[in-house]
C-alpha positions, -999 to 999 in steps of 0.1 A, spaced: -217 -802 539 -182 -802 530 -172 -764 524 -174 -747 493 -153 -722 477 -165 -692 456 -150 -672 428 -172 -641 421 -181 -603 404 -185 -571 420 -192 -544 404 -195 -509 413 -229 -505 395 -246 -514 356 -215 -515 339 -196 -501 361 -160 -507 378 -154 -548 381 -136 -567 410 -125 -605 406 -121 -624 434 -126 -659 452 -130 -668 489 -142 -697 513 -171 -681 529 -187 -657 502 -216 -640 520 -187 -630 552 -168 -615 516 -191 -597 500 -201 -579 531 -165 -569 541 -164 -554 507 -199 -539 509 -190 -525 543 -152 -510 533 -135 -530 563 -100 -535 545 -90 -505 527 -85 -522 490 -93 -519 456 -125 -519 460 -134 -494 488 -116 -474 469 -137 -475 438 -170 -481 455 -171 -518 442 -195 -538 466 -225 -552 443 -224 -590 438 -234 -597 404 -222 -630 402 -208 -659 416 -197 -697 412 -195 -722 437 -164 -750 436 -154 -778 457 -119 -775 461 -97 -744 469 -77 -757 439 -107 -751 415 -118 -717 427 -82 -704 421 -78 -715 388 -115 -705 381 -106 -670 394 -72 -667 371 -85 -677 342 -113 -652 350 -90 -625 355 -72 -630 318 -108 -625 303 -112 -591 286 -142 -567 303 -163 -573 276 -166 -620 284 -175 -608 324 -201 -587 312 -213 -610 286 -213 -638 316 -230 -615 344 -255 -607 317 -265 -647 311 -273 -653 347 -281 -617 364 -292 -591 332 -306 -564 352 -275 -564 376 -293 -568 406 -271 -572 438 -273 -609 447 -261 -604 480 -299 -604 492 -303 -638 478 -273 -655 498 -287 -672 530 -262 -655 550 
């Protein structure tokens, strides 16, 4: 299978602090956030719950989508999360790692 890219949203808790990022290895990158492997925003604010993600076929596509989402207001991001994950469950456990 060809490499897939992902844009994702993390939350500290339901309706908590949100973070948008992208990666070419979703399971690994979310693990890094959860384990606070790198110092930065997510480790500082305890943001490690994967609440939404979308796969893209190209690096260009994922970068465009990430930039689009980062421009959105918070209400739109919450609406997008709740459309597919109304309980704000941590989707990390559902990834095929």
